[in-house]
C-alpha angles and dihedrals in degrees: 000000000000095000094057092042089054092047092052092048091053094054090072120185097308104055125073118193112207101165134041124172123176122201099206095194094065104014092243114155120201113206125194123182150124142245139175095252141027089233092061090053092051090047089052090052090050092051089052092051091055093052121097094222095062139056139163096038109188120191110167114203087229087065094059104086129173111229108183109292093351136067118223124205143180125198139166125226131184116223110224114242117233113255 
């Protein structure tokens, strides 16, 4: 599936995704994961926003949470519908 392949490629070496949930009715994808730094999470969000498969990336600051040596995050992304 090209959308998921693209998502995995954009994680790079510093992002681990541990939760994906797709709302099929509106193509919203909820992503939960972790990284070693907040900056890596923001860079991941920026890579998603530059990709043609995704739009409306929402990463609330309240969903970036330090957990010991790691930083957890949750974001929502809308998968673009083919036109």
